[in-house]
Each structure stands twice: as C-alpha cells, then as structure tokens.
Wavefront OBJ file of the C-alpha trace (Angstrom):
o trace
v -46.779 -97.226 -133.622
v -43.309 -97.338 -132.416
v -41.141 -98.766 -134.617
v -38.255 -100.498 -133.625
v -34.797 -100.577 -135.620
v -32.675 -103.805 -135.551
v -30.336 -102.476 -133.253
v -33.005 -101.355 -131.026
v -34.340 -104.816 -131.749
v -31.144 -106.639 -130.769
v -30.745 -104.581 -127.717
v -34.228 -105.032 -125.947
v -33.627 -108.721 -126.774
v -30.173 -108.606 -124.733
v -31.940 -107.000 -121.700
v -34.570 -109.536 -121.699
v -31.940 -112.648 -121.853
v -30.235 -111.136 -119.276
v -33.236 -111.651 -116.213
v -30.086 -112.466 -113.521
v -28.336 -109.732 -111.970
v -24.068 -109.983 -112.736
v -21.772 -110.202 -109.983
v -18.408 -108.391 -110.651
v -15.709 -111.036 -109.878
v -12.545 -112.531 -110.781
v -12.070 -116.372 -111.139
v -9.539 -118.524 -113.255
v -11.196 -119.946 -116.376
v -10.004 -122.053 -119.070
v -11.519 -121.491 -122.274
v -11.272 -123.803 -125.126
v -12.802 -123.399 -128.586
v -12.071 -122.110 -132.317
v -11.069 -118.324 -133.532
v -13.088 -116.928 -136.124
v -10.809 -118.754 -138.615
v -11.265 -122.039 -137.255
v -7.835 -122.415 -135.296
v -8.266 -124.629 -132.322
v -7.482 -122.678 -128.743
v -6.967 -122.730 -125.300
v -6.183 -120.290 -123.070
v -6.176 -119.380 -119.192
v -8.265 -116.252 -118.312
v -10.337 -115.056 -115.991
v -13.704 -113.945 -115.415
v -15.060 -109.907 -115.394
v -18.450 -111.162 -114.347
v -20.233 -114.265 -113.874
v -23.720 -115.030 -113.341
v -25.457 -118.531 -113.395
v -26.312 -118.389 -117.215
v -23.119 -116.640 -118.472
v -19.657 -115.223 -117.974
v -17.559 -112.397 -119.285
v -14.233 -112.786 -119.913
v -10.498 -111.076 -121.281
v -9.282 -112.879 -124.658
v -6.560 -112.686 -126.715
v -8.006 -114.227 -129.456
v -10.825 -112.971 -132.483
v -13.808 -114.999 -131.395
v -17.069 -115.090 -133.449
v -20.389 -114.786 -131.964
v -22.315 -117.671 -132.596
v -18.917 -119.738 -131.359
v -19.192 -122.521 -129.170
v -16.688 -122.788 -126.346
v -15.721 -124.954 -123.522
v -15.465 -123.360 -120.049
v -14.264 -124.649 -116.839
v -13.614 -123.166 -113.392
v -11.341 -124.656 -111.434
v -12.251 -125.410 -108.001
v -9.162 -124.185 -106.332
v -9.717 -126.751 -103.151
v -7.339 -129.392 -104.040
v -7.770 -131.120 -100.352
v -9.176 -134.096 -100.562
v -11.519 -135.818 -97.508
v -12.648 -139.553 -97.955
v -16.776 -140.033 -97.128
v -15.976 -143.250 -95.708
v -13.256 -145.063 -94.592
v -11.770 -147.578 -97.479
v -13.378 -144.705 -100.609
v -11.432 -144.825 -103.636
v -8.787 -141.756 -103.865
v -9.578 -141.321 -107.215
v -12.729 -140.210 -105.886
v -13.506 -136.157 -106.202
v -14.936 -134.580 -103.521
v -18.334 -132.517 -103.992
v -16.608 -129.456 -104.978
v -15.618 -130.305 -108.369
v -14.455 -128.016 -111.129
v -17.427 -126.625 -113.118
v -17.093 -127.539 -116.391
v -19.438 -126.515 -119.308
v -19.946 -124.969 -122.586
v -20.864 -121.451 -123.686
v -21.891 -119.763 -126.714
v -20.584 -116.461 -127.491
v -22.993 -113.547 -127.276
v -21.413 -110.572 -127.407
v -17.665 -109.637 -128.226
v -15.566 -105.683 -127.727
v -12.699 -104.234 -126.872
v -11.212 -104.479 -124.159
v -9.336 -101.916 -122.476
v -5.887 -104.191 -122.511
v -4.805 -103.233 -126.527
v -4.838 -106.885 -128.496
v -7.592 -108.466 -126.182
v -11.229 -108.660 -126.865
v -14.412 -108.781 -123.609
v -16.588 -111.818 -124.624
v -19.553 -112.633 -123.189
v -20.901 -116.090 -123.363
v -24.232 -117.817 -122.452
v -24.079 -121.019 -120.756
v -25.300 -123.775 -123.038
v -24.589 -126.258 -120.869
v -24.870 -126.405 -116.550
v -25.539 -123.882 -114.920
v -23.166 -122.098 -112.221
v -24.460 -122.913 -109.158
v -21.212 -122.726 -106.556
v -20.856 -118.937 -106.263
v -24.795 -118.256 -105.396
v -25.910 -120.831 -102.766
v -26.397 -118.847 -99.593
v -23.858 -119.287 -96.977
v -26.363 -120.268 -94.371
v -27.683 -122.987 -96.429
v -23.980 -124.638 -96.243
l 1 2 3 4 5 6 7 8 9 10 11 12 13 14 15 16 17 18 19 20 21 22 23 24 25 26 27 28 29 30 31 32 33 34 35 36 37 38 39 40 41 42 43 44 45 46 47 48 49 50 51 52 53 54 55 56 57 58 59 60 61 62 63 64 65 66 67 68 69 70 71 72 73 74 75 76 77 78 79 80 81 82 83 84 85 86 87 88 89 90 91 92 93 94 95 96 97 98 99 100 101 102 103 104 105 106 107 108 109 110 111 112 113 114 115 116 117 118 119 120 121 122 123 124 125 126 127 128 129 130 131 132 133 134 135 136 137
C-alpha cells in the first residue's frame, strides 16, 4: 500500500485539474482584486501562459491563495463595423473584451525582484477566443 504525503496529494490534485495544455502567450491583462492584507488593487500586466480554464501572470501585489480576482483581456480590435444599417454606434462587435473571475491557485516567485507569479483558475466564463480553429473562422 502506497501512502501519499500532503505535498504529494496537492501535486497530484493540481495535475488532475490541469487537464488542458497551457499555451505560452503574452496577452495584456487587467487584474482587479484585494491583496493578502485586504487592500483593493488594480493592475495592468500580461499573461505568461493561458488555457481555457486559467492563466498565469506576474504581479507586484501580494495575493493569497484562494483570493478571487476580476480579470479582463482586452480585445485589441477597436474598430467597429455595424452589422446592419442604422445600428447604434455604441454596440460593440462580436469580439468584445474577455472578462471573467478567477481564484488564485498558485503563488510563486518571479524572476523579477518584488514580483510574484500567480496562477488563477477561471471561476467565471472560460477563455475561448485563442483556441478556435482558424479554418472554422
């Protein structure tokens, strides 16, 4: 009979949760939440890697595992094409910014002094845009 230590159980649990392949991609992120002391923050940063269910990014804030964050990935396409004549100019196109919530599941040291690598699991909508086949578009 094999007995797993707590560290082994945590590692095994993380590996089971990470069923999707991560893509190393730098996309701009807008992150909002509360740090480990409960102080509200908002930061512009960039993803280090991304999958449909989560992201990793560097932050200068001390966030605690289990913290809930708001995450926005700007579309980057600011042009607007009306779908029909007379459509309101305030209507956004189908490629709106991606906005979701995420729970911090990992905090580690970054290669930059004073910054941390944070991994979040999306608890709101999943990220779809990057993973659509170009042939399906």
